The first five atom37 places (N, CA, C, CB, O) and aatype in JSON, in Angstrom:
{
  "aatype": [20, 20, 20, 20, 20, 20, 20, 20, 20, 20, 20, 20, 20, 20, 20, 20, 20, 20, 20, 20, 20, 20, 20, 20, 20, 20, 20, 20, 20, 20, 20, 20, 20, 20, 20, 20, 20, 20, 20, 20, 20, 20, 20, 20, 20, 20, 20, 20, 20, 20, 20, 20, 20, 20, 20, 20, 20, 20, 20, 20, 20, 20, 20, 20, 20, 20, 20, 20, 20, 20, 20, 20, 20, 20, 20, 20, 20, 20],
  "atom_mask": [
    [1, 1, 1, 1, 1],
    [1, 1, 1, 1, 1],
    [1, 1, 1, 1, 1],
    [1, 1, 1, 1, 1],
    [1, 1, 1, 1, 1],
    [1, 1, 1, 1, 1],
    [1, 1, 1, 1, 1],
    [1, 1, 1, 1, 1],
    [1, 1, 1, 1, 1],
    [1, 1, 1, 1, 1],
    [1, 1, 1, 1, 1],
    [1, 1, 1, 1, 1],
    [1, 1, 1, 1, 1],
    [1, 1, 1, 1, 1],
    [1, 1, 1, 1, 1],
    [1, 1, 1, 1, 1],
    [1, 1, 1, 1, 1],
    [1, 1, 1, 1, 1],
    [1, 1, 1, 1, 1],
    [1, 1, 1, 1, 1],
    [1, 1, 1, 1, 1],
    [1, 1, 1, 1, 1],
    [1, 1, 1, 1, 1],
    [1, 1, 1, 1, 1],
    [1, 1, 1, 1, 1],
    [1, 1, 1, 1, 1],
    [1, 1, 1, 1, 1],
    [1, 1, 1, 1, 1],
    [1, 1, 1, 1, 1],
    [1, 1, 1, 1, 1],
    [1, 1, 1, 1, 1],
    [1, 1, 1, 1, 1],
    [1, 1, 1, 1, 1],
    [1, 1, 1, 1, 1],
    [1, 1, 1, 1, 1],
    [1, 1, 1, 1, 1],
    [1, 1, 1, 1, 1],
    [1, 1, 1, 1, 1],
    [1, 1, 1, 1, 1],
    [1, 1, 1, 1, 1],
    [1, 1, 1, 1, 1],
    [1, 1, 1, 1, 1],
    [1, 1, 1, 1, 1],
    [1, 1, 1, 1, 1],
    [1, 1, 1, 1, 1],
    [1, 1, 1, 1, 1],
    [1, 1, 1, 1, 1],
    [1, 1, 1, 1, 1],
    [1, 1, 1, 1, 1],
    [1, 1, 1, 1, 1],
    [1, 1, 1, 1, 1],
    [1, 1, 1, 1, 1],
    [1, 1, 1, 1, 1],
    [1, 1, 1, 1, 1],
    [1, 1, 1, 1, 1],
    [1, 1, 1, 1, 1],
    [1, 1, 1, 1, 1],
    [1, 1, 1, 1, 1],
    [1, 1, 1, 1, 1],
    [1, 1, 1, 1, 1],
    [1, 1, 1, 1, 1],
    [1, 1, 1, 1, 1],
    [1, 1, 1, 1, 1],
    [1, 1, 1, 1, 1],
    [1, 1, 1, 1, 1],
    [1, 1, 1, 1, 1],
    [1, 1, 1, 1, 1],
    [1, 1, 1, 1, 1],
    [1, 1, 1, 1, 1],
    [1, 1, 1, 1, 1],
    [1, 1, 1, 1, 1],
    [1, 1, 1, 1, 1],
    [1, 1, 1, 1, 1],
    [1, 1, 1, 1, 1],
    [1, 1, 1, 1, 1],
    [1, 1, 1, 1, 1],
    [1, 1, 1, 1, 1],
    [1, 1, 1, 1, 1]
  ],
  "atom_positions": [
    [[0.84, -1.19, 0.0], [0.0, 0.0, 0.0], [0.88, 1.24, 0.0], [-0.96, 0.0, 1.22], [1.88, 1.31, 0.72]],
    [[0.52, 2.21, -0.79], [1.27, 3.47, -0.83], [0.62, 4.48, 0.09], [1.36, 4.02, -2.27], [-0.59, 4.44, 0.34]],
    [[1.43, 5.37, 0.58], [0.92, 6.41, 1.47], [0.65, 7.67, 0.68], [1.9, 6.69, 2.62], [1.44, 8.08, -0.16]],
    [[-0.46, 8.27, 0.96], [-0.82, 9.53, 0.32], [-0.05, 10.65, 1.0], [-2.35, 9.79, 0.39], [0.15, 10.65, 2.22]],
    [[0.37, 11.61, 0.2], [1.18, 12.7, 0.73], [0.6, 14.06, 0.36], [2.62, 12.59, 0.21], [-0.09, 14.2, -0.65]],
    [[0.88, 15.06, 1.2], [0.49, 16.44, 0.92], [-0.96, 16.55, 0.53], [1.35, 17.01, -0.18], [-1.84, 15.93, 1.12]],
    [[-1.2, 17.35, -0.48], [-2.58, 17.56, -0.94], [-3.16, 16.28, -1.53], [-2.63, 18.68, -1.98], [-4.38, 16.16, -1.65]],
    [[-2.31, 15.32, -1.89], [-2.78, 14.05, -2.43], [-3.55, 13.21, -1.42], [-1.62, 13.27, -2.95], [-4.22, 12.25, -1.8]],
    [[-3.44, 13.56, -0.14], [-4.15, 12.81, 0.91], [-5.66, 12.85, 0.68], [-3.82, 13.37, 2.3], [-6.37, 11.92, 1.07]],
    [[-6.13, 13.9, 0.06], [-7.57, 14.08, -0.11], [-8.03, 13.85, -1.56], [-7.97, 15.47, 0.33], [-9.18, 14.1, -1.9]],
    [[-7.11, 13.37, -2.4], [-7.44, 13.15, -3.81], [-8.43, 12.0, -3.93], [-6.17, 12.86, -4.64], [-8.27, 10.97, -3.28]],
    [[-9.43, 12.17, -4.74], [-10.45, 11.15, -4.95], [-10.04, 10.28, -6.15], [-11.86, 11.79, -5.18], [-10.58, 10.4, -7.25]],
    [[-9.06, 9.42, -5.89], [-8.4, 8.68, -6.97], [-9.36, 7.82, -7.78], [-7.33, 7.82, -6.4], [-9.25, 7.78, -9.01]],
    [[-10.28, 7.14, -7.14], [-11.16, 6.27, -7.91], [-12.16, 7.07, -8.74], [-11.9, 5.32, -6.98], [-12.62, 6.59, -9.78]],
    [[-12.49, 8.24, -8.3], [-13.35, 9.12, -9.11], [-12.56, 9.62, -10.33], [-13.88, 10.32, -8.27], [-13.12, 9.77, -11.42]],
    [[-11.26, 9.89, -10.14], [-10.42, 10.3, -11.26], [-10.32, 9.17, -12.28], [-9.01, 10.72, -10.78], [-10.47, 9.4, -13.48]],
    [[-10.07, 7.95, -11.8], [-9.99, 6.79, -12.69], [-11.31, 6.6, -13.43], [-9.63, 5.52, -11.88], [-11.32, 6.33, -14.63]],
    [[-12.4, 6.73, -12.71], [-13.72, 6.6, -13.33], [-13.93, 7.66, -14.4], [-14.83, 6.7, -12.26], [-14.44, 7.37, -15.48]],
    [[-13.53, 8.9, -14.1], [-13.66, 10.0, -15.06], [-12.81, 9.72, -16.3], [-13.24, 11.34, -14.41], [-13.28, 9.91, -17.43]],
    [[-11.56, 9.28, -16.1], [-10.69, 8.97, -17.24], [-11.3, 7.88, -18.11], [-9.29, 8.53, -16.74], [-11.31, 7.98, -19.33]],
    [[-11.81, 6.82, -17.47], [-12.44, 5.73, -18.22], [-13.64, 6.22, -19.01], [-12.86, 4.6, -17.28], [-13.83, 5.85, -20.17]],
    [[-14.45, 7.05, -18.38], [-15.64, 7.59, -19.03], [-15.27, 8.42, -20.27], [-16.43, 8.45, -18.04], [-15.98, 8.39, -21.28]],
    [[-14.17, 9.14, -20.19], [-13.71, 9.98, -21.29], [-12.86, 9.22, -22.3], [-12.94, 11.16, -20.76], [-12.5, 9.76, -23.34]],
    [[-12.53, 7.96, -21.99], [-11.69, 7.17, -22.89], [-10.23, 7.61, -22.9], [-12.23, 7.23, -24.29], [-9.54, 7.48, -23.91]],
    [[-9.78, 8.14, -21.78], [-8.4, 8.63, -21.67], [-7.59, 7.62, -20.87], [-8.35, 10.04, -21.0], [-7.93, 7.31, -19.73]],
    [[-6.51, 7.12, -21.46], [-5.66, 6.13, -20.8], [-4.51, 6.82, -20.06], [-5.11, 5.12, -21.83], [-3.99, 7.84, -20.5]],
    [[-4.14, 6.22, -18.93], [-3.0, 6.72, -18.16], [-1.75, 6.73, -19.04], [-2.77, 5.85, -16.89], [-0.95, 7.66, -18.98]],
    [[-1.58, 5.69, -19.85], [-0.44, 5.6, -20.75], [-0.39, 6.73, -21.76], [-0.45, 4.29, -21.48], [0.68, 7.21, -22.11]],
    [[-1.56, 7.17, -22.22], [-1.63, 8.29, -23.18], [-1.19, 9.58, -22.51], [-3.07, 8.45, -23.74], [-0.46, 10.37, -23.11]],
    [[-1.64, 9.8, -21.28], [-1.23, 11.0, -20.54], [0.29, 10.98, -20.36], [-1.95, 11.08, -19.16], [0.96, 11.99, -20.57]],
    [[0.82, 9.82, -19.96], [2.26, 9.69, -19.75], [3.02, 9.96, -21.05], [2.61, 8.28, -19.23], [4.02, 10.68, -21.04]],
    [[2.56, 9.4, -22.14], [3.23, 9.61, -23.43], [3.18, 11.08, -23.84], [2.58, 8.74, -24.51], [4.17, 11.62, -24.33]],
    [[2.05, 11.72, -23.66], [1.91, 13.13, -24.0], [2.88, 14.0, -23.2], [0.48, 13.6, -23.76], [3.4, 14.99, -23.71]],
    [[3.11, 13.63, -21.94], [3.97, 14.41, -21.06], [5.43, 13.99, -21.12], [3.48, 14.31, -19.64], [6.31, 14.71, -20.64]],
    [[5.69, 12.83, -21.69], [7.07, 12.32, -21.74], [7.56, 11.85, -20.37], [8.0, 13.39, -22.28], [8.74, 11.96, -20.05]],
    [[6.63, 11.31, -19.58], [6.97, 10.79, -18.26], [6.57, 9.32, -18.2], [6.26, 11.61, -17.13], [5.86, 8.82, -19.07]],
    [[7.03, 8.63, -17.16], [6.68, 7.22, -17.0], [5.24, 7.1, -16.53], [7.64, 6.53, -16.0], [4.73, 7.93, -15.77]],
    [[4.6, 6.06, -17.0], [3.21, 5.79, -16.66], [3.01, 5.7, -15.15], [2.74, 4.51, -17.34], [1.95, 6.08, -14.64]],
    [[4.0, 5.19, -14.43], [3.86, 5.05, -12.98], [3.74, 6.41, -12.29], [5.04, 4.28, -12.41], [3.06, 6.52, -11.27]],
    [[4.39, 7.44, -12.83], [4.27, 8.78, -12.23], [2.83, 9.27, -12.33], [5.24, 9.77, -12.93], [2.31, 9.87, -11.39]],
    [[2.21, 9.04, -13.47], [0.81, 9.44, -13.66], [-0.07, 8.66, -12.68], [0.36, 9.2, -15.13], [-0.92, 9.25, -12.01]],
    [[0.12, 7.36, -12.6], [-0.68, 6.52, -11.71], [-0.49, 6.92, -10.24], [-0.31, 5.06, -11.91], [-1.46, 7.04, -9.5]],
    [[0.77, 7.12, -9.83], [1.04, 7.5, -8.44], [0.46, 8.88, -8.12], [2.55, 7.5, -8.17], [0.02, 9.11, -6.99]],
    [[0.45, 9.77, -9.08], [-0.15, 11.09, -8.85], [-1.66, 10.96, -8.72], [0.21, 12.05, -10.01], [-2.25, 11.57, -7.83]],
    [[-2.28, 10.18, -9.57], [-3.72, 9.97, -9.49], [-4.1, 9.38, -8.13], [-4.2, 9.04, -10.62], [-5.1, 9.78, -7.53]],
    [[-3.29, 8.45, -7.64], [-3.61, 7.77, -6.39], [-3.08, 8.48, -5.15], [-3.08, 6.38, -6.42], [-3.24, 7.99, -4.04]],
    [[-2.44, 9.64, -5.33], [-2.08, 10.49, -4.2], [-0.75, 10.22, -3.54], [-3.1, 10.4, -3.21], [-0.41, 10.91, -2.57]],
    [[0.02, 9.24, -4.01], [1.32, 8.99, -3.38], [2.41, 9.89, -3.95], [1.71, 7.53, -3.55], [3.49, 9.99, -3.37]],
    [[2.13, 10.54, -5.05], [3.0, 11.57, -5.64], [2.12, 12.77, -5.95], [3.75, 11.05, -6.95], [0.9, 12.66, -6.05]],
    [[2.76, 13.92, -6.11], [2.01, 15.13, -6.46], [2.7, 15.86, -7.6], [1.88, 16.07, -5.23], [3.11, 17.01, -7.46]],
    [[2.83, 15.19, -8.73], [3.47, 15.78, -9.89], [2.61, 16.92, -10.45], [3.72, 14.72, -10.98], [1.49, 16.71, -10.91]],
    [[3.15, 18.11, -10.38], [2.42, 19.28, -10.89], [2.21, 19.18, -12.39], [3.17, 20.56, -10.56], [1.21, 19.68, -12.91]],
    [[3.13, 18.55, -13.09], [2.99, 18.38, -14.54], [1.78, 17.5, -14.83], [4.29, 17.76, -15.16], [0.97, 17.81, -15.71]],
    [[1.65, 16.41, -14.1], [0.52, 15.5, -14.3], [-0.78, 16.17, -13.88], [0.73, 14.19, -13.49], [-1.78, 16.1, -14.59]],
    [[-0.77, 16.83, -12.73], [-1.98, 17.51, -12.28], [-2.4, 18.59, -13.27], [-1.75, 18.13, -10.89], [-3.59, 18.75, -13.54]],
    [[-1.44, 19.33, -13.8], [-1.76, 20.36, -14.79], [-2.38, 19.75, -16.04], [-0.5, 21.17, -15.15], [-3.29, 20.33, -16.64]],
    [[-1.88, 18.59, -16.45], [-2.44, 17.91, -17.62], [-3.88, 17.47, -17.36], [-1.57, 16.7, -18.01], [-4.74, 17.59, -18.23]],
    [[-4.14, 16.96, -16.16], [-5.5, 16.56, -15.82], [-6.44, 17.77, -15.83], [-5.53, 15.88, -14.45], [-7.58, 17.67, -16.28]],
    [[-5.96, 18.89, -15.33], [-6.76, 20.13, -15.37], [-7.0, 20.53, -16.83], [-6.05, 21.28, -14.6], [-8.11, 20.89, -17.21]],
    [[-5.95, 20.45, -17.64], [-6.06, 20.79, -19.07], [-7.09, 19.9, -19.77], [-4.68, 20.65, -19.76], [-7.79, 20.34, -20.69]],
    [[-7.18, 18.65, -19.34], [-8.15, 17.71, -19.92], [-9.56, 17.91, -19.36], [-7.69, 16.28, -19.68], [-10.49, 17.19, -19.73]],
    [[-9.7, 18.89, -18.47], [-10.98, 19.25, -17.85], [-11.46, 18.25, -16.81], [-12.03, 19.4, -18.91], [-12.66, 18.1, -16.59]],
    [[-10.52, 17.56, -16.17], [-10.88, 16.72, -15.04], [-11.41, 17.64, -13.94], [-9.65, 15.85, -14.54], [-10.79, 18.67, -13.66]],
    [[-12.52, 17.3, -13.32], [-13.08, 18.18, -12.28], [-12.08, 18.46, -11.16], [-14.35, 17.54, -11.69], [-11.54, 17.54, -10.55]],
    [[-11.84, 19.73, -10.91], [-10.87, 20.14, -9.89], [-11.24, 19.62, -8.51], [-10.77, 21.66, -9.85], [-10.36, 19.35, -7.69]],
    [[-12.52, 19.48, -8.25], [-12.96, 19.07, -6.9], [-12.48, 17.66, -6.55], [-14.48, 19.14, -6.8], [-12.38, 17.34, -5.36]],
    [[-12.19, 16.82, -7.53], [-11.71, 15.48, -7.23], [-10.19, 15.37, -7.28], [-12.32, 14.49, -8.2], [-9.63, 14.35, -6.88]],
    [[-9.52, 16.42, -7.76], [-8.06, 16.38, -7.88], [-7.31, 16.73, -6.6], [-7.63, 17.31, -8.97], [-6.17, 16.29, -6.42]],
    [[-7.91, 17.51, -5.73], [-7.24, 17.96, -4.51], [-5.89, 18.6, -4.89], [-7.03, 16.78, -3.51], [-4.83, 18.09, -4.55]],
    [[-5.98, 19.7, -5.6], [-4.8, 20.4, -6.11], [-4.08, 21.16, -4.99], [-5.19, 21.37, -7.23], [-4.7, 21.52, -3.99]],
    [[-2.77, 21.41, -5.17], [-2.06, 22.28, -4.25], [-2.72, 23.67, -4.3], [-0.53, 22.35, -4.59], [-3.27, 24.05, -5.34]],
    [[-2.66, 24.43, -3.2], [-3.34, 25.73, -3.16], [-2.99, 26.67, -4.31], [-3.01, 26.41, -1.88], [-3.88, 27.34, -4.84]],
    [[-1.73, 26.72, -4.71], [-1.37, 27.64, -5.79], [-1.94, 27.21, -7.14], [0.16, 27.75, -5.9], [-2.21, 28.05, -8.0]],
    [[-2.14, 25.9, -7.35], [-2.75, 25.43, -8.58], [-4.27, 25.59, -8.52], [-2.38, 23.97, -8.85], [-4.91, 25.83, -9.54]],
    [[-4.82, 25.45, -7.35], [-6.28, 25.59, -7.19], [-6.74, 27.0, -7.53], [-6.68, 25.24, -5.75], [-7.82, 27.18, -8.11]],
    [[-5.93, 27.97, -7.18], [-6.3, 29.36, -7.42], [-5.97, 29.86, -8.82], [-5.63, 30.22, -6.42], [-6.4, 30.94, -9.22]],
    [[-5.2, 29.07, -9.57], [-4.85, 29.47, -10.94], [-6.06, 29.3, -11.85], [-3.64, 28.64, -11.47], [-6.93, 28.47, -11.6]],
    [[-6.09, 30.08, -12.87], [-7.23, 30.06, -13.81], [-7.36, 28.8, -14.54], [-7.13, 31.16, -14.78], [-8.27, 28.65, -15.35]]
  ]
}
């Protein structure tokens, strides 16, 4: 089991996974688009990492902010 850290403690990971599935967006596609390893995307979704690059991509894809539990500076950004 991984431990959730920082703002990731409150991330609604299964809702994010459900949203991605509903939209037909694969974790591997996000990783490929960002040029990062798929595990970084997965760990960020599940709250054990807080990659701002991954979180920003999820915001860009219009993932609901309320389920992302963004860091305060990202939450307040447009």
